[in-house]
N, C-alpha and C positions, 0 to 999 in steps of 0.2 A: 389784210393783217396789219398793214402799215398804219391806216387810219386808228385801228384799236390801240396799237402801241403809242401813237401820238397822244391819244385821248388819256391813256394811263399816265403818260409822262406829264401832261398838263395836270392832272389830278394831283400826282405827287408834288409837282413844283409848286402848286397854289398852297398846298398844306404846308410845305416847308417855308414858303415865303411869309405866309400869315404867321407862322410861329416865330420865325426869325425877326420879323418887322414889328411884331405885336399888333398886326391888323386882325379884325374880326374875320376868322377863316370862313364863317358861314356866308358872309356877304361875297368874299372872292369865289366861293364855290357856287353860289347862285349864279354870277356873272359867268364863271367858267362853264357850268352846265349848259347855259343858254347859247353861249358861243360853240361849244363843242357839238351840241345838238343841232344847231342851225347850219354850222359850216362842214361838219364831218358826217352828218346822217341826214336823213330825209324827215326828221321829226319836225313837227309845226311847234308853234310856240305854246299852243294849248296842250300838247302832249308833254312837253317839258315841265310846264306849270303843274300839271297833273300829278307830277312825281313828288311834289312837295307834301310832306307828311302832315296834313291838317290835324289828324288825331293826336299826334304828339304835340302840336301846337296848343291845341285845347288842353291837353293833359298838363303841360307845364305852366300855362297861364292859370289854370284852376288850382293847381297844388300850391304853386308860390303865392297866390293871392290868399287863399285859406291860411296857409302858414304864416304869412306877414300880418294877418289880423290877430292871430294867436300871439305873435311877437309883440305886436302893438298894445293889445289890451292887458299885457303883463302875465299871460297864462304860462308862458315858457318859464319866465322868472319863478313863478309859484311852483311849478313842477321841479324846478331845480332845488328850491328851498325844501319842498316836502321830501324829495330823495335824500338830501343832505342831512336833514334831521333825522332820518332812519338809520344813517351811518353811524350816529352817535358820537364817539370820540376816537374811531379807528381810521387813522390817516391811510393805512394800507389799502383800504377799500375805495378811496377816492378815484383812483384811475378806472376802476371797474365800474364805479357809479356814473363816471362821466361817459364811459363806453356804453353803458346802457341807454342813458338819456340821450346822448348824441345819436346813437343808432336808431331810436325811436323817432327822433326828429328827421334823420336822413331818409327813413323809411316812408315819409309822408310825401313822396313825389320827386322832391329836388335834392339829391344827396348833397350838394354843396350848401344847402340851408343849414346843415350841421355845423357850418363854420362859425355860427353865432355863439357856440359853445367854447371856441378856442380862446378868445379874450378872457372869458370868465374862467375857464379851466385853468388857464396859466397864472391869473391872479390867485386863485384859490391854491395852486401849487406853491406859489411864492410864500403864501401866508402859512401854509401847513406843512412846509419843508418837504415837499414831493418833488422829485427830480423832474426837471422841465422836460427832458427827453422822453421820460416815461408817460407823463401826462400828454405831451403832443402826440406821441405815437398812439396813445389809447384812443384819443379823439380821432386821428387820422383813420385808425382801423375801423372805429365805429362808423365813420362815414362811408367807408367802403362796404362794411357788412350791411348796413341799412339800405345802401343805394341799390343792392340786389334783391330787396324785398319785391314781391308782386306788385306792391302799390308805388315803387320807385323807379326812377329813370334807368339806371343800369339794368335793372332787371327786365323792365318793360322792353327796352331796345334789344336786349339779348334774346329773351324768349320769344318775343313777337316775330323777330326775324327768323328764328328757328322754325316756329310753327308755320310761318308764311311759306317756308321751303319744304313743308311737310315733315319736319322733324319734330318728334314728340319730346320735348323738353318740358318737364313739369316746372312751373315758376316756384313752387314751394322746394323742389328738389334743388333748383339753382340756388335759391336763398339759403338752404340748409348747407350746401357745400361752401358758400362764402363765409357764413357764420362760423362753421368749423374751422376753416383755414384761418381766418382773423382771430378766433380766440386761441388758437395755437401761436400765432404771432404775438399776441398779447402776453400770453405766458412766457414767451422768450423774452419779451421786453421787461417783464417783471423781473426775471432772473438776472438780466443784464444791468438794470437800472433801479430796482426797487427792493434789493435784498435788505437794505438798512431799514426800510419801513416795518419790517416783521418784528423788529426788536423794540417798537415804540408801542406803548400801551395807551398813551393819550396824545393829544394835539395841542398845540398852543392855541390860546384864545385871544391873545392880543394881535394887533394888525400890523405893527411896524417893526418888531424886533427881529424878524427872520431875514435871513439873508440867503441869497440864491445858492445853487449847487456849485461845487467847485469843479475843476476839470477832471477829478476822479470820481465825481458823482456823490461825494459827501456832502453834508450839510453842516454849516457852522452853527454851533449852538447860540441861543438867544431868546428862545421862546419859553413859556412855562405853561403848565396845565393850571386852569383855574381851580379855585377852591371848590366849587360845586362841580356838577357833572358837565364836563367839557362837550360842547356841541359844535359841530362843523357848521359854517355858514359861508356864503358867497360874499359876504361883506358888501361893499359898494359896486362890485363887478356886475353890469347888468346885461342880458341879452336883448333887452327892449330897445335900447337907444345906443348900443355899441357902435363906435365909429371905427371901421377897419382902416388899417394904415398906420403910419407913424407921425410923430411930431417932428419938430426941427432938430431934436437932439437924438433922433433915432430910436425913441421909446414907443412902445405900443400905446394906442390911444384907449382909454377905458372911460366908461360913463362914470361921472363923479356927482351926478345930480341926487343920487339916492339920499334920502333923509337920514336914515340910520339903520343899524342892523336889526333894531328892535322891530322895524316894520316887516322884517322878513317873516316873523312868525303870525303876522295878521292872516285872518282866514280868507279863503277863496271868496270873491265876489260872485254874484249870480251869473254875470257875463263869463267869468273865468271858469265856472263849474259847467256852464253850458258848452264852452268851448272844449273842455276835456270830454265830456260826453260825446260831442260831434267827432272829435279825434277817434275815440273808440268806435263810434258807429261808422266812420269811414272803413277802418281796418276791418270791423266785423262784417260790413257790407261786402267788401271785396272777398273775404274768406268763405262767407255763406254762398254768395253768388257762384264763385268759382267751384264750390263743392257740388252745386246742383247742375253745374255744366254751362253756366252762363258767362257772358264775357261783360264784366262791368265797366262802364265807362267813368273812370276815376276822375277825370277833368271834370265833367259834368257834376258828378257827386260833389266835388270840392266847391264848384261855383254855386251849387244849391246850399251847401252849408255856410260858405261865405255870405251868400245873400241873407240867410237868417240872422247871422251875426251883424251884418250891416244894418239890417232893419231895426235891430235892437240897439246898436250902438253905432250910429252913422259916422261919427267922428273917426273911430279906428277903421271903419271900412273905407273911408276916403283916404286916410293916411297910408293904407296898405296898398292902394292902387300903383303908385310909383315903384313898389318894389316887386312887381310881377317880372319875372326873369325872362325878359325879351332877348337878351344876349344869348342864352342858351337855346331858345327857340330858333333863332337865326343859324346858329352853329349847327345843331342837329338837322334842321330843315335844309340848310344848303348842302351839307354832306350827303344826306340822303337823296336829294334831288340829283346830284351829280352822279351817285352811285346807280340811280335808276337809268340815267342816260347811258351809263357804261354798260349795264345789263341789257339795255336796249339794243346797243350796237354790237354785242357779243364780246366785249373786252373782258368781262368777268370769266367767261368760259375760256378765254385764252390763258388766264392765270391758272385756271384748273388743268389746262394741258400741261403747263409749266410745272405745277406741283406733281403731277403724274411723271414727268421726266426725271424727278429726282430718284424715282425707283422704290423708295421706302415710304409708305403712308405714314408711318410712325415718325420718321425722321422730318418729313414735311410738316406734320403737326407741331413737332418740337420747333422747328425753325419759325413757323407762323406765331407761335405763342412767345417766342423770344422776341421777334419783331414787334408784336403788339406791346409788349413790356417795354422794350427800349425806347420806342417812339412815345408811349404814353408817360414815360419819366420826364420827358420835355414838353409835352403837350396835353391837351385836353383829354381826359379819359372817355368822356361822353363821344367827343369826336372820334377817337380811336375804335370805339365800339360800333359806332355808326358806320365806320368805313370798313373795318376788318371782318365784322361777322358776316356780312353778305359776301365779302371775297373768299371767305372760307368753304362757301357752299359747294363750289366745283370740287374741292378736294374730297368733300364728304360723298358727293355724287359719284366720284370715281370708285368708291368702295374701300373697304379695308379699315375705315376708321369710324367708329360708332358716332353718328352726328351729335346726339345729345351730350356725350362726355366731351368731345372736341369743342363745341360751342361754349359749354360751361367753363372748360379749362382756359380757352382764350379769353372769355370775359374776365375772369378772376386774375389771370396773369396780367391783363392790362390795367387791373386796379390796385394790385398789391404793391406796385412800384410808386405810388402816389405820394409816399412820404419823402421823396426826392425834393430838395429845396428848389428844383428847377420847375416842379409843378405847383399848382395852387395850393394844395394842402401843405405841403412842406414849407413853401414860402409863408404861409400864414403862421406856421409854428414859429419860425425864425422871427417874423415881424412883431409877434405878440410876447416875446421873451425879453427880458432885460438886456441892455446893450452889452453888458459884460459877458453874457452867456451865449451871444450870438454866434461867435466863431466855433465854439464847442458844439452847439446844436448844429450848425451847418456842416461840420465834420461828420458827426454822427449820422445825420439824415442823408449825406451823400454816400456813406458806406452802406447804410441800411437799404436805401433805395436801389442803388445800383447792384447790390448783391441779389435783390429780388428779381432782377432781369433774367438771372441764370436759376436761382433757386426756385422761383415761382414755376417756370416750365418743367423743372426736374421733377418737383413735387407733384404738379398737377397732372402732367403727361404720365409720369411713373405711377402715381398713386390713383389715378382716375382713368385716364385713356386706356392704359395698358391692360388693367383689370377688365374694363368694359369690352376690349377686343377679345380677351380670353373667354369671357363668360357671356 
C-alpha cells in the first residue's frame, strides 16, 4: 500500500508543479511514469511505453492537420462570412451564430481549435455593440459543447475510457448532454449580458464609431444603420492568420492584412468548396460508421482528407504542418501513460476503496465532480479528463452509481468551469478584449467560472446521476 500511495502522491505533485511552473505536464508525466514504473514496480521499459496512447496521438495529429489546412486556405473565414450574411441585421443573433460556428470547429477533433474564433468574435462584438462578456462566454461554451462531439477530443477521451472499462456510454448521448447544458448556460448569459440587444432592430455598418461595453454592460451610442439593408460582416478580423497574444499595449493582436470587406462576399473557391465537402464527409463518415456498429479511426480519416487537399494545394498543406497540436499529444499521452502505470500497480483500486469508505456513492460522485471542476478551472480540461475519468472507475465498480451517468457528469463538470480566466479559454477572452474592458471581464469570468465549480456538480449529479440511480 505504501508504494501505491507514493505513486499517487508523485502523480498529484507532478500535475501541480507543471500547472504552477507552466511546464509541459505531459513531459513531466512521461518521466514520472517511467521513474515510478521502474523504481516502484517490476514493469519493464517496454511495458511502460506500451501504455502511451498511440491512437490518440494519431487522432490529434490528423484532426489538427486537417483543420489547419481549412484555416490556411481561407475556408474557415468563408464559413464565417456565409453564416454572418444569413444573420442579416440582427445583432442579437451574433453570439448564437458564433456559438454554432465555433462548436462545429471544436467538434472536428481538437476543441481548442475553436479559439481561432475568439479574436474574430471579439472584434465583431466591438463593431456591432455586443457585450464582450456575452460573446466571450458564447465562444467558450461552444468549445466545450463541440469538444464532447463523438469526433472531438473531450468526447473521445471520455466515452472511450468508459467503454474500455465495460461501461456503455453512447458518444451521442454524451454529446447531447453537453449541448443541452451549454445551451442552458448560453441562455443564462443572454439574460445577464444581452438583454439590451433585443431592443435593436439593426446593427451599425461602419467600423470605428462603436465603443466597448461599460461596466454595467450598456453600450455607448455612436453607430448607425446604413441606408440600405444592413449586413453583418467580420470586417478585417480573420481566422486565417490571427496572431494569438497581445501587443506592447496589452491589446489583442488581429490580422490587418485583409484587403476590404467587399472581398468577404466573394464566392467560395474550388479548394474551399472541396474542404467544406470533406468536413461534412468527416462528420458523416463517423455518424454512419457508428450507426452500423463500426469504430471509425477519425485521425486516419483526417490524414486522408488532408492528403487530398495537400495534393491539390501543396502550399497550404505545407503551411499546416507546423500547426499540428503536438503539445496536446504530449499532455494526454503523458497523463494516460502514468495512469496506466498506476492501474498496473493497483493504485487506482486503492482510490476506489477510499471512495467506498465515504459511505455514500452519491456523495462520493459529487465530491469527484467538484474536484474535477476545481482543478480544471486552473489547469487543462483535457488533462483532467485523461486523469480523473480512469480514477472514477473504481467508484463505479463498487456499485450504487450508474457508470454512464457518472462519467458523463464528471466530463461535463470538468469542462463548464473553463470560462475561468485562469484557464486557457477564459484567458483568451480577456486577452482578445480591449484594455479598458479587461478588468470587468476578469471579474465576470472569475465569478462565472468559480460558481460552476459547485453549480455544475449540483446540476449534473442532481439532474443526471440521481435520476439514473432511481430508474
